[in-house]
Phi, psi and omega in degrees: 000137174264126175260115186255115173273118203211150164216146186287085175228171178306319179292325175293318181297329176309316188280322176295325176299311181299314182297319179292317180297323184274352178069028181273136175290139180208156171235148186261130174247101185298139174237097183285098186289341177280349179245010172081016182291345178287354180259003180291141183305321181296324179284319180298334179295334179249344179224079186295345177276007183044046175227141171262161007275165169212157178229158167232124181256114178287343185231067184289157176303134181087355179080197180092193183290159179304150179247131174253146181220130172241166187079122189300323179294318178296322179296315179300317178296318179299312182293322178296318179290324179298317184263352183054047181217156176061021168209131185293158175277330184282153186303309185295322177295319178294319179301317180298317179295316179300317181301311186283334173292315179293327176300317178292314184296321183264346185237284189302312181296305180300320182291317178294324178297317179292319178299317180295320180298310183293328181283327191238338189237340180299137181297334176237140178281103181262106187301321182297316179298315180298312182294317183302309186279330176292318178295322178293323175297317177298321177300317180292325174296324176296323175299314178298318181302315180291321180297322184273006182297329184230023178204157182277334185225163191299322181251018181104283174269155177303130187210182178296340176295319177291321179297330179284318186280326186303311184298332176280310185298330182293346181265021183302329181299328181297338181253013180057035175265117185278115180298338179298337178281351181226071188298326178292320177294318179299318179294320177297315177301317181295320180299316182287321182298335180280348183288128181303321180297322179293318179299319177294318184297321183288346179273347183293119180073013184303325181291347181275347182289126180208155176303145179283128174272179184297323180295319180294320179298321180296320178294314187283325190248001183250018186281140173240207183285340182258145177289149178300000000 
C-alpha cells in the first residue's frame, strides 16, 4: 500500500495521476498546508523540506522495511521504476523522460508558482514581478509548443514527464495565458485531460480546495529558516 501525504495542488495532483495511471492501491493522508500541518514532526520525518507530497511505500521493490520518498519528481521516478511503467527501458528514452521531468521541476512549476503568487497573493501588486514570471511562463509554454510540434507527448510516449507538467500547465488561465496562442500545448492538454485516470486523480481532495484566508497566507508565505 502507498500512503500518500497530499493536498490538492499541482504538485499533489502529479502523484494522484501517477497512482491512478499505474493502478497502485493508495490511501490519502491529508496535509492541510494552509493550517501548518506540513510542520508536524511526523510529516517532517519523511519530508524534511516541509512540503507535500510525500509517500510511504509499505511494499517497496525487493521487500524490506517501508520506503519514504519526498519531492514530487523523485516520487514519480520511484513509482515509475516500481511499476516499470510510464518510463522507457532504453537509455535514450529514459534520458528524454528525465530531461523533461527536470525541466518541469526546475522551470515550469517554479515559474508558474511565482507568477501565480505575484498575480494573486502578494500584498502589493508589483508589476515587475508579475511581468517577469508571466513572461518566463510564456517562454516555457513556447518551449513546450516547439517540443510538441512533431510528437504527442513531451518524451514521445505518454510518461511521468507529462504527468508532472500537466497539472501546472492546465492552470494557464489563472495567469491570463491564452492557450489559443499555443495550439500544440492545447491539444496535449486535451489529450491528457480525456484520460479516465487523470479525471479520477483530479477529483482527489477536490472538496478541500478553498480560497486562502489571511491565516493560511501567513503560514504559506511567511516561512523563514526556522520552523513555526
